[in-house]
VEXMARSE-207667 format. One record per residue (C-alpha): residue in three letters; y, x, z. Coordinates in steps of 0.5 Angstrom, whole numbers, padded with zeros to 4 digits, always signed. Layout:
N
ALAYXZ ...
// end
This chain:
243
MET+0213+0224+0201 THR+0214+0218+0196 ALA+0217+0223+0192 MET+0211+0227+0190 ASN+0207+0224+0183 PHE+0201+0221+0185 GLY+0200+0219+0178 LEU+0201+0212+0178 ALA+0206+0210+0173 GLY+0204+0205+0169 LYS+0198+0202+0174 SER+0197+0195+0175 VAL+0198+0194+0183 LEU+0197+0188+0187 VAL+0200+0188+0194 ALA+0197+0182+0198 GLY+0202+0182+0203 GLY+0207+0185+0201 THR+0214+0182+0202 SER+0214+0185+0208 GLY+0213+0190+0213 ILE+0208+0196+0212 GLY+0206+0192+0205 ALA+0213+0191+0204 GLY+0213+0199+0205 ILE+0207+0200+0201 ALA+0210+0196+0195 ALA+0216+0200+0195 ALA+0213+0206+0194 PHE+0209+0204+0188 ALA+0215+0201+0185 GLN+0218+0209+0185 GLN+0211+0211+0181 ASP+0213+0207+0176 ALA+0207+0203+0177 ARG+0207+0196+0175 VAL+0208+0192+0182 LEU+0206+0184+0184 VAL+0207+0183+0192 THR+0204+0176+0195 GLY+0208+0172+0201 ALA+0205+0166+0204 THR+0212+0162+0204 GLU+0217+0161+0199 ARG+0222+0164+0205 GLU+0218+0171+0204 VAL+0218+0171+0196 GLU+0225+0170+0196 ALA+0227+0175+0200 ALA+0222+0180+0197 ALA+0226+0178+0191 ALA+0232+0178+0193 GLY+0231+0185+0196 GLY+0232+0188+0189 LYS+0225+0191+0190 ALA+0222+0194+0183 VAL+0216+0189+0184 ASN+0215+0182+0182 ALA+0213+0177+0188 ARG+0208+0171+0188 VAL+0207+0165+0194 LEU+0200+0166+0196 ASP+0195+0164+0202 VAL+0189+0168+0202 ARG+0186+0162+0206 ASP+0186+0159+0200 GLY+0180+0161+0196 ASP+0182+0158+0189 ALA+0190+0159+0189 VAL+0187+0167+0190 THR+0182+0166+0184 GLN+0188+0163+0180 LEU+0192+0169+0182 ILE+0188+0174+0180 ALA+0187+0170+0174 GLY+0193+0172+0171 PHE+0193+0179+0170 ASP+0191+0183+0164 SER+0189+0189+0168 LEU+0188+0191+0174 ASP+0188+0198+0177 VAL+0189+0198+0185 VAL+0189+0192+0190 VAL+0192+0193+0197 ASN+0190+0188+0202 CYS+0196+0187+0207 ALA+0197+0180+0209 GLY+0196+0179+0216 VAL+0198+0176+0222 ILE+0199+0177+0230 ARG+0199+0171+0235 ARG+0199+0175+0242 GLY+0196+0171+0247 ALA+0195+0164+0243 GLU+0188+0168+0240 HIS+0184+0165+0246 ASP+0185+0159+0243 PRO+0179+0159+0239 ALA+0183+0155+0233 ALA+0188+0160+0233 PHE+0183+0165+0233 GLU+0179+0163+0228 ASP+0186+0162+0223 VAL+0188+0170+0224 ILE+0179+0172+0223 ASP+0181+0167+0216 ILE+0187+0171+0214 ASN+0186+0178+0216 LEU+0179+0178+0215 ASN+0176+0172+0210 GLY+0183+0174+0207 SER+0182+0181+0204 MET+0174+0178+0202 ARG+0177+0173+0198 VAL+0182+0179+0195 CYS+0176+0183+0193 ALA+0172+0179+0191 ALA+0176+0175+0185 ALA+0179+0183+0184 ARG+0172+0186+0183 SER+0171+0184+0175 LEU+0178+0186+0173 LEU+0177+0192+0178 ARG+0171+0194+0174 GLN+0174+0195+0168 SER+0179+0200+0169 LYS+0175+0204+0175 GLY+0180+0203+0180 CYS+0180+0202+0188 ILE+0181+0198+0194 ILE+0187+0199+0200 ASN+0185+0196+0206 THR+0189+0195+0212 ALA+0185+0196+0218 SER+0189+0198+0224 MET+0189+0202+0232 LEU+0186+0195+0234 SER+0179+0197+0229 TYR+0178+0202+0234 PHE+0180+0199+0241 GLY+0180+0192+0244 GLY+0186+0188+0245 GLY+0186+0184+0251 LEU+0192+0179+0248 VAL+0189+0179+0241 PRO+0182+0178+0241 GLY+0182+0175+0234 TYR+0187+0180+0231 SER+0182+0185+0234 ALA+0176+0182+0231 SER+0179+0181+0225 LYS+0181+0189+0224 GLY+0174+0191+0226 GLY+0171+0187+0222 VAL+0176+0190+0216 MET+0173+0196+0218 GLN+0165+0195+0216 LEU+0168+0191+0210 THR+0171+0197+0208 LYS+0166+0201+0209 SER+0161+0196+0206 LEU+0165+0195+0200 ALA+0165+0202+0198 ILE+0157+0201+0198 ALA+0157+0195+0194 TYR+0163+0197+0189 ALA+0161+0204+0188 GLU+0156+0202+0181 ASP+0162+0199+0179 GLY+0166+0205+0180 ILE+0171+0202+0185 ARG+0173+0206+0191 VAL+0174+0202+0197 ASN+0179+0206+0203 ALA+0183+0203+0208 VAL+0188+0206+0213 ALA+0189+0204+0219 PRO+0196+0205+0222 GLY+0198+0207+0229 TRP+0204+0204+0232 ILE+0209+0202+0226 ALA+0216+0200+0227 THR+0216+0193+0223 PRO+0219+0186+0226 LEU+0210+0185+0227 THR+0212+0190+0234 GLN+0219+0189+0235 ALA+0218+0185+0241 LEU+0213+0192+0244 GLN+0220+0196+0240 ASP+0225+0192+0244 ASP+0221+0193+0252 GLU+0223+0199+0254 GLY+0217+0200+0258 ARG+0211+0199+0253 SER+0215+0202+0249 ARG+0215+0209+0253 GLN+0207+0207+0253 ILE+0206+0208+0247 LEU+0210+0214+0245 ASP+0207+0218+0251 ARG+0200+0217+0249 THR+0202+0219+0242 PRO+0203+0226+0240 LEU+0208+0226+0235 ARG+0212+0222+0240 ARG+0216+0217+0235 TRP+0214+0210+0232 GLY+0211+0211+0224 THR+0215+0208+0219 PRO+0212+0203+0214 ALA+0214+0210+0209 ASP+0208+0213+0213 VAL+0204+0209+0211 ALA+0206+0208+0203 ALA+0204+0216+0203 PRO+0197+0216+0205 VAL+0196+0209+0201 LEU+0200+0213+0194 PHE+0194+0218+0194 LEU+0188+0214+0196 ALA+0190+0210+0190 SER+0191+0216+0186 ASP+0186+0221+0182 ALA+0187+0226+0188 ALA+0181+0221+0191 ARG+0178+0220+0186 PHE+0171+0223+0190 ILE+0174+0218+0197 THR+0170+0212+0199 GLY+0168+0209+0205 VAL+0175+0212+0209 ILE+0178+0209+0214 LEU+0185+0214+0215 PRO+0188+0213+0221 VAL+0196+0214+0220 ASP+0198+0214+0227 GLY+0201+0220+0230 GLY+0195+0222+0234 TYR+0194+0217+0238 LEU+0187+0215+0236 VAL+0185+0223+0239 ALA+0190+0223+0245 
// end
């Protein structure tokens, strides 16, 4: 799917949280389109692993909880056309501890806002766009992950709100809402035969998604083909939401 030409060659793209999982798949897809891609990871180890992977992207360390660091990173761009927010964590079970809950919110939701706010000026100049990462848990509750669920519900509303606020700048703001995607974040569920079967039985397309399945819709939303689309939360879930 990413072999299609989305007209993104030469575009400057930032993928926050693009060193692994869905973010890495999105970054690789932009690189295949000959875009100029910078990815960020939370640790030096993540950045080194991304660099060792041989992908046509640059990688930098960024803690999205650090507003000054976010501002400094964005200031290093001469121009910026696309921002993709993929930085996120999930801490199953532990999120009932208010401290863990607060940290998940700060990374997943507040971190997305920090990146959007810092990038607004450059995106105004390019008439660029933002694609956030929501989730099926933007729609459903998660008993083990109240922080993650709350953060992703917040990302959905943040996307809609910034789509309105940034429209005056010519900036489009959308989000994808991945379903059950095979990444290290979901490895425990993939390995649990019973839970995996429940997920597949609920998913009409009867398979786990892949990062590439999410990347192609992101490319579309970043392209001129989506020039009249803003404020959309696009499920990429094999039909899970409607089943």
